[in-house]
C-alpha angles and dihedrals in degrees: 000000000000092000090050093049089050091049092246131135112264115265122262121231112226125200119213110226110186124339114254087229089062105099092182097059112166117219090210091054090046092053091047091050092050087049089053089051092053092047091049089051093239114171094223150348136242111229146152124266088252091056101047097090092050092048091052091049091050097043115006095178094061118092115237114225110193125202126179095064114167136165119253108280092006127133110281092198109191094343111116091180104037122152142185123261091246093053092048093052093043088054090055103263114167100195129019122210106216118184127133093022084073107014093050095047121107089231106033095183094054090046091053092048090049090051093049091046089051092068096039096249 
């Protein structure tokens, strides 16, 4: 109701599948969680780059929000299943969550520009 009163689009509920920091991600668990997201009428899922294609196969109408985005050769920090912006977009990601790849950089503006250039935008 608040979004409507403000003249904004309604919010979209997202389901988190498996954390990108989980190196032992189970494909069976992933599939089950995407199924739960569909049953719960979520508008999208949060998933690793490596899971985007499968998410789109299971539920093509859900948006895929992808955290753990890092530049090629960059520090992955605590992310066991990180990926590049280009790989995420090629897999079908709809939204990228970009944090430490930019905020942790010595020159944030240059890091952001490099990230944008890496996807040809």
